[in-house]
N, CA, C and O atoms as CSV, one atom per row, in Angstrom:
chain,resi,resn,atom,element,x,y,z
A,1,MET,N,N,87.400,52.795,141.220
A,1,MET,CA,C,87.939,53.062,139.668
A,1,MET,C,C,87.086,53.065,138.632
A,1,MET,O,O,86.900,51.948,138.150
A,2,ALA,N,N,86.423,54.083,138.058
A,2,ALA,CA,C,86.145,54.169,136.938
A,2,ALA,C,C,86.554,53.641,135.729
A,2,ALA,O,O,87.741,53.711,135.411
A,3,THR,N,N,85.340,52.871,134.667
A,3,THR,CA,C,85.933,52.759,133.558
A,3,THR,C,C,86.010,53.749,132.567
A,3,THR,O,O,86.852,53.851,131.674
A,4,VAL,N,N,84.835,54.626,132.869
A,4,VAL,CA,C,84.746,56.064,132.066
A,4,VAL,C,C,85.034,57.106,132.755
A,4,VAL,O,O,84.294,57.345,133.709
A,5,SER,N,N,85.866,57.771,132.559
A,5,SER,CA,C,86.165,59.130,133.247
A,5,SER,C,C,86.045,60.425,132.168
A,5,SER,O,O,86.740,60.882,131.260
A,6,ILE,N,N,84.578,60.786,132.888
A,6,ILE,CA,C,84.235,62.317,131.852
A,6,ILE,C,C,85.086,63.705,132.834
A,6,ILE,O,O,84.980,63.602,134.056
A,7,ILE,N,N,85.562,64.436,132.506
A,7,ILE,CA,C,86.114,65.673,132.609
A,7,ILE,C,C,86.214,66.501,132.181
A,7,ILE,O,O,86.899,66.482,131.158
A,8,TYR,N,N,85.746,67.557,132.532
A,8,TYR,CA,C,85.034,68.704,131.597
A,8,TYR,C,C,85.200,70.206,132.380
A,8,TYR,O,O,85.179,70.354,133.602
A,9,TRP,N,N,85.364,71.243,131.404
A,9,TRP,CA,C,84.838,72.913,131.994
A,9,TRP,C,C,83.755,73.520,131.431
A,9,TRP,O,O,83.556,73.425,130.220
A,10,SER,N,N,82.767,74.352,132.413
A,10,SER,CA,C,81.960,74.738,131.485
A,10,SER,C,C,81.767,76.245,132.280
A,10,SER,O,O,81.634,76.481,133.481
A,11,GLY,N,N,81.806,77.077,131.208
A,11,GLY,CA,C,81.670,78.385,131.423
A,11,GLY,C,C,80.199,79.058,132.284
A,11,GLY,O,O,80.048,79.681,133.335
A,12,THR,N,N,79.127,78.470,131.039
A,12,THR,CA,C,77.985,79.163,131.400
A,12,THR,C,C,77.054,78.253,131.537
A,12,THR,O,O,75.900,78.540,131.216
A,13,GLY,N,N,77.486,76.512,132.223
A,13,GLY,CA,C,76.523,75.614,132.283
A,13,GLY,C,C,76.199,74.869,131.070
A,13,GLY,O,O,75.843,73.729,131.367
A,14,ASN,N,N,76.190,75.087,129.825
A,14,ASN,CA,C,75.768,74.472,128.748
A,14,ASN,C,C,76.730,72.877,128.476
A,14,ASN,O,O,76.209,71.872,127.992
A,15,THR,N,N,78.117,72.960,128.888
A,15,THR,CA,C,79.104,72.048,128.991
A,15,THR,C,C,78.657,70.835,129.681
A,15,THR,O,O,78.525,69.671,129.303
A,16,GLU,N,N,78.454,71.445,130.827
A,16,GLU,CA,C,78.306,71.186,132.067
A,16,GLU,C,C,76.797,70.171,131.853
A,16,GLU,O,O,76.888,69.008,132.245
A,17,ILE,N,N,75.314,70.677,131.176
A,17,ILE,CA,C,74.551,70.059,130.918
A,17,ILE,C,C,74.958,68.461,129.990
A,17,ILE,O,O,74.470,67.427,130.448
A,18,MET,N,N,75.843,68.377,128.723
A,18,MET,CA,C,76.115,68.004,128.243
A,18,MET,C,C,76.804,66.218,128.546
A,18,MET,O,O,76.519,65.068,128.214
A,19,ALA,N,N,78.034,67.072,129.531
A,19,ALA,CA,C,78.581,66.313,130.358
A,19,ALA,C,C,77.598,65.286,131.754
A,19,ALA,O,O,78.059,64.267,132.268
A,20,GLU,N,N,76.695,65.690,131.988
A,20,GLU,CA,C,75.768,64.870,132.599
A,20,GLU,C,C,75.118,63.673,131.605
A,20,GLU,O,O,75.205,62.446,131.655
A,21,ALA,N,N,74.406,64.619,130.650
A,21,ALA,CA,C,73.853,63.662,129.758
A,21,ALA,C,C,74.557,62.658,129.012
A,21,ALA,O,O,73.929,61.740,128.484
A,22,ILE,N,N,75.706,62.741,128.929
A,22,ILE,CA,C,77.165,61.783,128.490
A,22,ILE,C,C,76.897,60.717,129.799
A,22,ILE,O,O,76.545,59.541,129.889
A,23,LYS,N,N,77.160,61.490,130.487
A,23,LYS,CA,C,77.339,60.255,131.859
A,23,LYS,C,C,76.064,59.462,132.089
A,23,LYS,O,O,76.140,58.455,132.793
A,24,GLU,N,N,74.938,59.810,131.578
A,24,GLU,CA,C,73.916,59.133,131.760
A,24,GLU,C,C,73.982,58.060,130.448
A,24,GLU,O,O,73.634,56.889,130.603
A,25,GLY,N,N,74.317,58.419,129.531
A,25,GLY,CA,C,74.508,57.836,128.193
A,25,GLY,C,C,75.473,56.428,128.551
A,25,GLY,O,O,75.309,55.325,128.032
A,26,VAL,N,N,76.345,56.726,129.412
A,26,VAL,CA,C,77.332,55.344,129.813
A,26,VAL,C,C,76.956,54.810,131.004
A,26,VAL,O,O,77.597,53.820,131.358
A,27,GLU,N,N,76.147,55.173,131.672
A,27,GLU,CA,C,75.515,54.530,133.069
A,27,GLU,C,C,74.413,53.695,132.089
A,27,GLU,O,O,74.640,52.489,132.187
A,28,SER,N,N,73.206,54.004,131.109
A,28,SER,CA,C,72.736,52.930,130.549
A,28,SER,C,C,73.369,51.640,130.031
A,28,SER,O,O,72.676,50.628,129.927
A,29,THR,N,N,74.643,51.643,129.707
A,29,THR,CA,C,75.508,50.786,129.432
A,29,THR,C,C,75.594,49.620,130.338
A,29,THR,O,O,75.580,48.456,129.937
A,30,GLY,N,N,75.711,50.086,131.938
A,30,GLY,CA,C,76.127,49.139,133.319
A,30,GLY,C,C,77.789,49.820,132.886
A,30,GLY,O,O,78.568,49.184,133.595
A,31,ILE,N,N,78.332,50.499,132.309
A,31,ILE,CA,C,79.531,50.603,132.676
A,31,ILE,C,C,79.561,51.428,133.857
A,31,ILE,O,O,78.608,52.034,134.345
A,32,ASP,N,N,81.041,51.381,134.369
A,32,ASP,CA,C,81.628,52.672,135.760
A,32,ASP,C,C,81.852,53.758,135.156
A,32,ASP,O,O,82.641,53.724,134.212
A,33,VAL,N,N,81.158,55.148,135.568
A,33,VAL,CA,C,81.491,56.081,135.325
A,33,VAL,C,C,82.076,56.961,136.067
A,33,VAL,O,O,82.278,56.391,137.140
A,34,SER,N,N,82.549,58.245,136.132
A,34,SER,CA,C,82.768,59.037,137.322
A,34,SER,C,C,83.154,60.367,136.418
A,34,SER,O,O,84.001,60.314,135.526
A,35,ILE,N,N,82.490,61.461,136.731
A,35,ILE,CA,C,82.641,62.751,136.329
A,35,ILE,C,C,83.017,63.477,136.769
A,35,ILE,O,O,82.519,63.382,137.891
A,36,LYS,N,N,83.874,64.625,136.775
A,36,LYS,CA,C,84.719,65.919,137.191
A,36,LYS,C,C,85.091,67.042,136.662
A,36,LYS,O,O,85.544,67.076,135.517
A,37,LEU,N,N,84.950,68.166,137.446
A,37,LEU,CA,C,85.137,69.461,136.555
A,37,LEU,C,C,86.475,69.416,136.656
A,37,LEU,O,O,87.161,69.017,137.597
A,38,VAL,N,N,86.902,70.004,135.265
A,38,VAL,CA,C,88.832,69.681,135.208
A,38,VAL,C,C,89.763,70.224,136.339
A,38,VAL,O,O,90.766,69.597,136.681
A,39,ASP,N,N,89.403,71.396,136.900
A,39,ASP,CA,C,90.137,72.043,138.036
A,39,ASP,C,C,90.113,70.842,139.298
A,39,ASP,O,O,91.015,70.781,140.133
A,40,ILE,N,N,89.314,70.212,139.290
A,40,ILE,CA,C,89.714,68.954,140.678
A,40,ILE,C,C,90.063,67.613,140.153
A,40,ILE,O,O,90.722,66.838,140.847
A,41,ALA,N,N,89.690,67.323,139.060
A,41,ALA,CA,C,90.012,66.005,138.209
A,41,ALA,C,C,91.944,66.059,138.526
A,41,ALA,O,O,92.643,67.033,138.806
A,42,THR,N,N,92.325,64.618,138.339
A,42,THR,CA,C,93.501,64.570,138.668
A,42,THR,C,C,94.136,63.693,137.602
A,42,THR,O,O,93.360,62.884,137.092
A,43,ILE,N,N,95.324,63.688,137.184
A,43,ILE,CA,C,95.780,62.597,136.232
A,43,ILE,C,C,95.451,61.462,136.176
A,43,ILE,O,O,95.003,60.830,135.218
A,44,ASP,N,N,95.711,61.072,137.457
A,44,ASP,CA,C,94.922,59.490,138.200
A,44,ASP,C,C,93.627,59.232,137.346
A,44,ASP,O,O,93.393,58.355,136.515
A,45,ASP,N,N,92.978,60.112,137.741
A,45,ASP,CA,C,91.392,60.089,137.035
A,45,ASP,C,C,91.470,59.720,135.512
A,45,ASP,O,O,90.420,59.266,135.055
A,46,VAL,N,N,92.658,59.847,134.535
A,46,VAL,CA,C,92.874,59.459,133.145
A,46,VAL,C,C,93.551,58.346,133.104
A,46,VAL,O,O,93.438,57.675,132.078
A,47,LYS,N,N,94.388,57.875,134.145
A,47,LYS,CA,C,95.688,56.827,134.244
A,47,LYS,C,C,94.560,55.918,134.673
A,47,LYS,O,O,94.536,54.818,134.120
A,48,ASP,N,N,93.780,56.140,135.414
A,48,ASP,CA,C,92.905,54.593,136.180
A,48,ASP,C,C,91.739,54.359,135.199
A,48,ASP,O,O,91.082,53.405,135.615
A,49,ALA,N,N,91.130,54.954,133.840
A,49,ALA,CA,C,89.884,54.875,133.223
A,49,ALA,C,C,90.198,54.247,131.985
A,49,ALA,O,O,91.119,54.766,131.355
A,50,LYS,N,N,89.561,53.098,131.419
A,50,LYS,CA,C,89.374,52.533,130.335
A,50,LYS,C,C,89.874,53.772,128.937
A,50,LYS,O,O,90.901,53.982,128.291
A,51,ALA,N,N,88.492,54.346,128.987
A,51,ALA,CA,C,88.169,55.699,128.451
A,51,ALA,C,C,88.181,57.108,129.125
A,51,ALA,O,O,87.965,57.016,130.334
A,52,VAL,N,N,88.350,58.233,128.737
A,52,VAL,CA,C,88.543,59.398,129.156
A,52,VAL,C,C,87.569,60.287,127.849
A,52,VAL,O,O,87.713,60.169,126.632
A,53,ILE,N,N,86.745,61.023,128.470
A,53,ILE,CA,C,85.620,61.858,127.846
A,53,ILE,C,C,85.668,62.976,128.250
A,53,ILE,O,O,85.316,63.291,129.387
A,54,LEU,N,N,86.344,64.184,126.942
A,54,LEU,CA,C,86.842,65.516,127.761
A,54,LEU,C,C,85.817,66.575,127.190
A,54,LEU,O,O,85.290,66.339,126.103
A,55,GLY,N,N,85.539,67.635,127.820
A,55,GLY,CA,C,84.446,68.524,127.746
A,55,GLY,C,C,84.971,69.666,127.737
A,55,GLY,O,O,85.697,69.797,128.722
A,56,SER,N,N,84.935,71.069,126.718
A,56,SER,CA,C,85.273,71.650,127.119
A,56,SER,C,C,84.337,73.137,125.891
A,56,SER,O,O,84.203,72.905,124.690
A,57,PRO,N,N,83.901,74.310,126.433
A,57,PRO,CA,C,83.448,75.053,125.007
A,57,PRO,C,C,84.246,75.434,124.810
A,57,PRO,O,O,85.278,75.407,125.481
A,58,ALA,N,N,83.983,76.102,123.463
A,58,ALA,CA,C,84.874,76.877,122.563
A,58,ALA,C,C,84.894,78.484,123.411
A,58,ALA,O,O,83.999,79.060,124.030
A,59,MET,N,N,86.115,78.819,123.164
A,59,MET,CA,C,86.362,80.225,123.892
A,59,MET,C,C,87.078,81.039,123.079
A,59,MET,O,O,88.115,80.600,122.582
A,60,GLY,N,N,86.625,82.423,122.794
A,60,GLY,CA,C,87.230,83.527,122.252
A,60,GLY,C,C,86.969,83.108,120.707
A,60,GLY,O,O,85.882,83.048,120.132
A,61,ASP,N,N,88.522,82.780,120.089
A,61,ASP,CA,C,88.561,82.883,118.406
A,61,ASP,C,C,88.581,81.223,118.315
A,61,ASP,O,O,89.312,80.647,117.509
A,62,GLU,N,N,87.806,80.603,119.119
A,62,GLU,CA,C,87.381,79.140,119.011
A,62,GLU,C,C,88.517,78.021,119.271
A,62,GLU,O,O,88.855,77.063,118.574
A,63,VAL,N,N,88.983,78.476,120.512
A,63,VAL,CA,C,89.693,77.476,121.361
A,63,VAL,C,C,89.587,76.907,122.779
A,63,VAL,O,O,88.771,77.348,123.588
A,64,LEU,N,N,90.360,76.008,123.026
A,64,LEU,CA,C,89.750,75.363,124.301
A,64,LEU,C,C,89.988,76.300,125.129
A,64,LEU,O,O,90.887,77.141,125.142
A,65,ALA,N,N,88.990,76.079,125.939
A,65,ALA,CA,C,89.185,76.968,127.658
A,65,ALA,C,C,90.531,76.696,128.192
A,65,ALA,O,O,91.134,75.634,128.044
A,66,ASP,N,N,90.983,77.800,128.865
A,66,ASP,CA,C,92.768,77.271,129.308
A,66,ASP,C,C,92.627,76.324,130.124
A,66,ASP,O,O,93.547,75.507,130.167
A,67,GLU,N,N,91.677,76.168,130.849
A,67,GLU,CA,C,91.798,74.983,131.970
A,67,GLU,C,C,92.012,73.417,131.450
A,67,GLU,O,O,92.722,72.499,131.861
A,68,MET,N,N,90.858,73.570,130.113
A,68,MET,CA,C,91.311,71.952,129.498
A,68,MET,C,C,92.825,71.814,128.826
A,68,MET,O,O,93.508,70.815,128.599
A,69,GLU,N,N,93.046,73.099,128.621
A,69,GLU,CA,C,94.297,73.276,127.746
A,69,GLU,C,C,95.325,72.268,128.234
A,69,GLU,O,O,95.952,71.375,127.663
A,70,ASP,N,N,95.274,72.856,129.883
A,70,ASP,CA,C,96.528,72.471,130.608
A,70,ASP,C,C,96.121,71.468,131.131
A,70,ASP,O,O,96.914,71.133,132.011
A,71,PHE,N,N,95.214,70.740,131.047
A,71,PHE,CA,C,94.953,69.671,131.865
A,71,PHE,C,C,95.570,68.552,130.674
A,71,PHE,O,O,96.385,67.681,130.979
A,72,VAL,N,N,94.970,68.762,129.108
A,72,VAL,CA,C,95.441,68.128,128.338
A,72,VAL,C,C,97.404,68.379,128.147
A,72,VAL,O,O,98.009,67.332,127.918
A,73,SER,N,N,97.915,69.147,128.203
A,73,SER,CA,C,99.430,69.530,128.074
A,73,SER,C,C,99.800,68.229,129.379
A,73,SER,O,O,100.530,67.275,129.112
A,74,GLN,N,N,99.341,68.363,130.367
A,74,GLN,CA,C,99.560,67.751,131.472
A,74,GLN,C,C,99.345,65.888,131.009
A,74,GLN,O,O,100.193,65.079,131.389
A,75,MET,N,N,98.744,65.668,130.599
A,75,MET,CA,C,98.222,64.386,129.720
A,75,MET,C,C,99.212,63.927,128.932
A,75,MET,O,O,99.488,62.744,128.732
A,76,GLU,N,N,99.790,64.965,128.447
A,76,GLU,CA,C,101.228,64.852,127.191
A,76,GLU,C,C,102.037,64.718,127.735
A,76,GLU,O,O,102.867,63.936,127.272
A,77,LYS,N,N,102.357,65.444,129.185
A,77,LYS,CA,C,104.076,65.218,129.367
A,77,LYS,C,C,104.009,63.827,130.544
A,77,LYS,O,O,104.992,63.220,130.968
A,78,GLU,N,N,102.669,63.584,130.868
A,78,GLU,CA,C,102.963,62.209,131.624
A,78,GLU,C,C,103.020,60.984,130.624
A,78,GLU,O,O,103.366,59.883,131.051
A,79,GLY,N,N,102.651,61.187,129.161
A,79,GLY,CA,C,102.658,60.057,128.129
A,79,GLY,C,C,101.518,59.231,128.396
A,79,GLY,O,O,101.574,58.001,128.392
A,80,ILE,N,N,100.535,59.865,128.617
A,80,ILE,CA,C,99.324,58.920,128.714
A,80,ILE,C,C,98.829,59.193,127.026
A,80,ILE,O,O,98.790,60.191,126.306
A,81,LYS,N,N,98.478,57.707,126.845
A,81,LYS,CA,C,98.220,57.425,125.489
A,81,LYS,C,C,97.321,55.871,125.476
A,81,LYS,O,O,97.060,55.086,126.388
A,82,ASN,N,N,97.004,55.858,124.009
A,82,ASN,CA,C,96.526,54.211,123.696
A,82,ASN,C,C,95.276,54.163,124.629
A,82,ASN,O,O,95.108,53.045,125.115
A,83,LYS,N,N,94.162,55.303,125.077
A,83,LYS,CA,C,93.250,55.034,125.941
A,83,LYS,C,C,92.036,55.546,124.629
A,83,LYS,O,O,92.076,56.308,123.662
A,84,ILE,N,N,91.196,54.805,125.142
A,84,ILE,CA,C,89.793,55.381,124.109
A,84,ILE,C,C,89.264,56.643,124.839
A,84,ILE,O,O,89.209,56.777,126.062
A,85,ALA,N,N,88.768,57.818,123.625
A,85,ALA,CA,C,88.571,59.094,123.938
A,85,ALA,C,C,87.611,59.611,123.328
A,85,ALA,O,O,87.306,59.027,122.288
A,86,GLY,N,N,86.765,60.878,123.710
A,86,GLY,CA,C,85.903,61.347,123.287
A,86,GLY,C,C,86.012,63.153,123.787
A,86,GLY,O,O,86.752,63.618,124.653
A,87,ALA,N,N,85.117,63.823,123.003
A,87,ALA,CA,C,85.637,65.140,123.168
A,87,ALA,C,C,84.038,65.817,122.732
A,87,ALA,O,O,83.232,65.433,121.885
A,88,PHE,N,N,84.000,66.634,123.415
A,88,PHE,CA,C,82.591,67.356,123.753
A,88,PHE,C,C,82.634,68.785,124.062
A,88,PHE,O,O,83.548,69.202,124.773
A,89,GLY,N,N,81.507,69.792,123.482
A,89,GLY,CA,C,81.591,70.984,124.040
A,89,GLY,C,C,80.610,71.468,123.376
A,89,GLY,O,O,80.187,70.986,122.325
A,90,SER,N,N,80.103,72.618,124.027
A,90,SER,CA,C,79.191,73.837,123.341
A,90,SER,C,C,79.801,75.086,123.028
A,90,SER,O,O,80.681,75.484,123.791
A,91,HIS,N,N,79.493,75.762,122.054
A,91,HIS,CA,C,79.845,76.999,121.320
A,91,HIS,C,C,78.303,77.860,121.186
A,91,HIS,O,O,77.171,77.531,121.541
A,92,GLY,N,N,78.829,79.101,120.508
A,92,GLY,CA,C,77.979,80.376,120.917
A,92,GLY,C,C,78.124,80.561,118.877
A,92,GLY,O,O,77.206,81.028,118.202
A,93,TRP,N,N,79.234,80.153,118.390
A,93,TRP,CA,C,79.571,80.836,117.368
A,93,TRP,C,C,80.158,80.254,116.365
A,93,TRP,O,O,80.018,79.037,116.483
A,94,GLY,N,N,80.619,80.472,115.638
A,94,GLY,CA,C,81.978,79.479,114.863
A,94,GLY,C,C,81.274,78.247,114.205
A,94,GLY,O,O,80.121,77.862,114.397
A,95,SER,N,N,82.065,77.807,113.527
A,95,SER,CA,C,82.181,76.615,112.918
A,95,SER,C,C,82.473,74.797,113.347
A,95,SER,O,O,82.345,73.720,112.765
A,96,GLY,N,N,82.958,75.312,114.808
A,96,GLY,CA,C,83.242,74.002,115.526
A,96,GLY,C,C,84.904,73.663,115.379
A,96,GLY,O,O,85.360,72.584,115.758
A,97,GLN,N,N,85.756,74.744,114.769
A,97,GLN,CA,C,87.274,74.433,114.166
A,97,GLN,C,C,88.230,73.969,115.694
A,97,GLN,O,O,89.270,73.311,115.739
A,98,TRP,N,N,87.442,74.580,116.850
A,98,TRP,CA,C,87.693,74.411,117.955
A,98,TRP,C,C,87.907,72.629,118.536
A,98,TRP,O,O,88.780,72.026,119.162
A,99,MET,N,N,86.833,72.341,118.036
A,99,MET,CA,C,86.508,70.857,118.157
A,99,MET,C,C,87.289,69.915,117.428
A,99,MET,O,O,87.715,68.862,117.902
A,100,ARG,N,N,87.482,70.356,116.158
A,100,ARG,CA,C,88.257,69.681,115.346
A,100,ARG,C,C,89.959,69.731,116.144
A,100,ARG,O,O,90.502,68.729,116.610
A,101,ASP,N,N,90.522,71.023,116.145
A,101,ASP,CA,C,91.644,71.001,116.666
A,101,ASP,C,C,91.874,70.031,117.835
A,101,ASP,O,O,92.729,69.155,117.962
A,102,PHE,N,N,90.777,70.463,118.744
A,102,PHE,CA,C,90.987,69.364,119.865
A,102,PHE,C,C,91.198,67.674,119.725
A,102,PHE,O,O,91.851,66.859,120.376
A,103,VAL,N,N,90.458,67.593,118.739
A,103,VAL,CA,C,90.080,65.901,118.352
A,103,VAL,C,C,91.636,65.821,117.971
A,103,VAL,O,O,92.424,65.117,118.604
A,104,LYS,N,N,92.017,66.652,116.818
A,104,LYS,CA,C,93.395,66.253,116.305
A,104,LYS,C,C,94.588,66.414,117.334
A,104,LYS,O,O,95.603,65.718,117.295
A,105,GLN,N,N,94.340,67.429,118.272
A,105,GLN,CA,C,95.236,67.264,119.258
A,105,GLN,C,C,95.536,65.905,119.755
A,105,GLN,O,O,96.573,65.257,119.613
A,106,LEU,N,N,94.329,65.560,120.425
A,106,LEU,CA,C,94.225,64.406,121.429
A,106,LEU,C,C,95.067,62.591,120.357
A,106,LEU,O,O,95.871,61.702,120.637
A,107,LYS,N,N,94.225,62.961,119.194
A,107,LYS,CA,C,94.526,61.750,118.099
A,107,LYS,C,C,96.232,61.673,118.183
A,107,LYS,O,O,96.842,60.638,118.455
A,108,LYS,N,N,96.764,62.771,117.939
A,108,LYS,CA,C,98.185,63.065,117.809
A,108,LYS,C,C,98.793,62.474,119.137
A,108,LYS,O,O,99.519,61.480,119.161
A,109,ASN,N,N,98.392,63.237,120.285
A,109,ASN,CA,C,99.028,62.419,121.550
A,109,ASN,C,C,98.694,61.131,121.859
A,109,ASN,O,O,98.741,60.757,123.031
A,110,GLY,N,N,98.283,60.222,120.763
A,110,GLY,CA,C,97.896,58.816,120.910
A,110,GLY,C,C,96.801,58.142,121.291
A,110,GLY,O,O,96.675,56.943,121.540
A,111,PHE,N,N,95.701,59.370,121.325
A,111,PHE,CA,C,93.789,58.849,121.920
A,111,PHE,C,C,93.498,58.333,120.771
A,111,PHE,O,O,93.816,58.817,119.685
A,112,ASN,N,N,92.667,56.978,121.013
A,112,ASN,CA,C,91.657,56.518,119.902
A,112,ASN,C,C,90.647,57.683,120.052
A,112,ASN,O,O,90.677,58.087,121.214
A,113,VAL,N,N,90.047,58.146,119.531
A,113,VAL,CA,C,88.998,59.253,119.269
A,113,VAL,C,C,88.067,58.486,119.000
A,113,VAL,O,O,88.309,57.571,118.213
A,114,ILE,N,N,86.878,58.602,119.498
A,114,ILE,CA,C,85.532,58.161,118.811
A,114,ILE,C,C,84.790,59.314,118.371
A,114,ILE,O,O,84.435,60.139,119.213
A,115,GLY,N,N,84.416,59.524,116.734
A,115,GLY,CA,C,83.543,60.284,116.412
A,115,GLY,C,C,84.504,61.358,116.000
A,115,GLY,O,O,85.670,61.052,115.747
A,116,GLY,N,N,84.081,62.621,115.915
A,116,GLY,CA,C,84.618,63.696,115.630
A,116,GLY,C,C,84.794,64.727,116.186
A,116,GLY,O,O,85.199,65.833,115.828
A,117,GLY,N,N,84.218,63.990,117.776
A,117,GLY,CA,C,83.682,64.980,118.869
A,117,GLY,C,C,82.447,65.579,118.412
A,117,GLY,O,O,82.126,65.811,117.246
A,118,LEU,N,N,81.792,65.800,119.473
A,118,LEU,CA,C,80.215,66.078,119.644
A,118,LEU,C,C,80.367,67.816,120.081
A,118,LEU,O,O,80.833,68.227,121.143
A,119,THR,N,N,79.939,68.500,119.164
A,119,THR,CA,C,79.424,70.129,119.522
A,119,THR,C,C,77.920,70.029,119.578
A,119,THR,O,O,77.200,69.191,119.036
A,120,ILE,N,N,77.660,70.833,120.180
A,120,ILE,CA,C,76.238,71.731,120.704
A,120,ILE,C,C,76.256,73.248,120.324
A,120,ILE,O,O,77.331,73.827,120.483
A,121,HIS,N,N,75.178,73.970,119.833
A,121,HIS,CA,C,75.113,75.096,119.841
A,121,HIS,C,C,74.549,75.748,121.107
A,121,HIS,O,O,73.390,75.516,121.451
A,122,LEU,N,N,75.211,76.417,121.681
A,122,LEU,CA,C,74.192,77.111,122.815
A,122,LEU,C,C,73.637,76.368,124.189
A,122,LEU,O,O,74.574,76.196,124.969
A,123,THR,N,N,72.353,75.872,124.709
A,123,THR,CA,C,72.231,75.428,125.476
A,123,THR,C,C,71.090,74.505,124.826
A,123,THR,O,O,70.053,74.746,124.209
A,124,PRO,N,N,72.087,72.744,125.458
A,124,PRO,CA,C,71.103,71.736,124.926
A,124,PRO,C,C,69.942,71.442,125.222
A,124,PRO,O,O,69.387,71.481,126.320
A,125,GLY,N,N,69.445,71.052,123.932
A,125,GLY,CA,C,67.529,70.827,124.311
A,125,GLY,C,C,67.701,69.935,124.454
A,125,GLY,O,O,68.840,69.516,124.663
A,126,ASP,N,N,66.168,68.843,124.392
A,126,ASP,CA,C,65.813,67.492,124.573
A,126,ASP,C,C,66.580,66.742,123.355
A,126,ASP,O,O,67.300,65.755,123.500
A,127,GLU,N,N,66.310,67.356,122.202
A,127,GLU,CA,C,67.507,66.397,121.168
A,127,GLU,C,C,68.804,66.342,121.180
A,127,GLU,O,O,69.444,65.384,120.745
A,128,GLU,N,N,69.335,67.452,121.720
A,128,GLU,CA,C,70.628,67.479,121.823
A,128,GLU,C,C,71.199,66.481,122.824
A,128,GLU,O,O,72.069,65.643,122.585
A,129,LYS,N,N,70.564,66.703,124.001
A,129,LYS,CA,C,70.889,65.954,125.441
A,129,LYS,C,C,70.709,64.194,124.951
A,129,LYS,O,O,71.471,63.317,125.360
A,130,GLU,N,N,69.582,63.957,124.039
A,130,GLU,CA,C,69.700,62.404,123.551
A,130,GLU,C,C,70.809,62.149,122.453
A,130,GLU,O,O,71.257,61.025,122.227
A,131,GLN,N,N,71.159,63.147,121.876
A,131,GLN,CA,C,72.852,63.172,121.270
A,131,GLN,C,C,73.374,62.604,121.778
A,131,GLN,O,O,73.648,61.432,121.515
A,132,CYS,N,N,73.796,63.407,122.951
A,132,CYS,CA,C,75.212,63.290,124.365
A,132,CYS,C,C,74.558,62.064,124.855
A,132,CYS,O,O,75.386,61.153,124.856
A,133,ARG,N,N,73.650,61.760,125.183
A,133,ARG,CA,C,73.446,60.498,125.669
A,133,ARG,C,C,73.727,59.053,124.167
A,133,ARG,O,O,73.882,57.853,124.390
A,134,ASN,N,N,73.716,59.486,123.267
A,134,ASN,CA,C,73.820,58.073,122.282
A,134,ASN,C,C,75.928,58.008,122.790
A,134,ASN,O,O,76.538,57.092,123.340
A,135,TYR,N,N,76.462,59.406,122.285
A,135,TYR,CA,C,77.900,59.533,122.182
A,135,TYR,C,C,78.525,59.059,123.383
A,135,TYR,O,O,79.683,58.640,123.400
A,136,GLY,N,N,77.716,59.125,124.469
A,136,GLY,CA,C,77.801,58.632,125.918
A,136,GLY,C,C,77.619,56.635,125.546
A,136,GLY,O,O,78.487,55.872,125.971
A,137,LYS,N,N,76.928,56.332,125.088
A,137,LYS,CA,C,76.621,54.962,125.062
A,137,LYS,C,C,77.623,54.228,123.892
A,137,LYS,O,O,78.088,53.098,124.039
A,138,GLN,N,N,77.842,55.017,122.806
A,138,GLN,CA,C,78.764,54.959,121.907
A,138,GLN,C,C,80.592,54.474,122.315
A,138,GLN,O,O,81.326,53.598,121.857
A,139,ILE,N,N,80.782,55.515,123.356
A,139,ILE,CA,C,81.827,55.551,124.091
A,139,ILE,C,C,82.102,53.856,124.951
A,139,ILE,O,O,82.923,52.949,124.819
A,140,ALA,N,N,80.761,54.143,125.945
A,140,ALA,CA,C,80.731,53.007,126.710
A,140,ALA,C,C,81.239,51.657,125.944
A,140,ALA,O,O,82.157,50.958,126.371
A,141,GLU,N,N,80.622,51.437,124.942
A,141,GLU,CA,C,80.518,50.204,124.060
A,141,GLU,C,C,81.874,49.659,123.556
A,141,GLU,O,O,82.120,48.495,123.239
A,142,LYS,N,N,82.733,50.757,123.542
A,142,LYS,CA,C,84.084,50.403,123.030
A,142,LYS,C,C,84.743,50.352,124.348
A,142,LYS,O,O,85.970,50.435,124.311
A,143,VAL,N,N,84.342,50.267,125.185
A,143,VAL,CA,C,85.193,49.592,126.490
A,143,VAL,C,C,85.098,47.656,127.370
A,143,VAL,O,O,85.717,46.923,128.142
A,144,LYS,N,N,84.008,47.700,126.617
A,144,LYS,CA,C,82.975,46.432,126.965
A,144,LYS,C,C,83.714,45.635,126.879
A,144,LYS,O,O,83.383,44.463,127.064
C-alpha cells in the first residue's frame, strides 16, 4: 500500500515528466509512493493512500482532461474526502484557470489540497523539474 498515490493523464508527455519528478520528490523523503496513469488507476489507489496527487494538462478552453474529470467524479461518488491532496499539470496557453478550478473542486469535495496546484508551461526543464520535486517533498512532509 502506497502512502502517496500519484495519478495522472498526459497527452504530450509533459504532465508525465512532472509526475515522475514529483515522485522523485516524494521518494527522497522516504515515503512510499505509487504512480499510475488515470486509465489504469482505481479508486482503491486513492482509498489506500494517505495522500493523492492528481495531474492533468489543460485541455481546450482550460479544462481538465476528460479522463481525469471522470476519475474525480468517481472519487466524489465514492465519498472519498479528508485526504491530503496535490494537483499539477502542464499547459500551452492561458492563465492556469483550469488548475484553479481543479483545486477548488478538490477542496469542495473535502480534500486538503496543498498549495494552489503546480502548473508548468509546456515542457518542464531542469528548473521546473526541481519545482516538481519540491512539490512532492512538500506533500510527503504532510503525511509523515
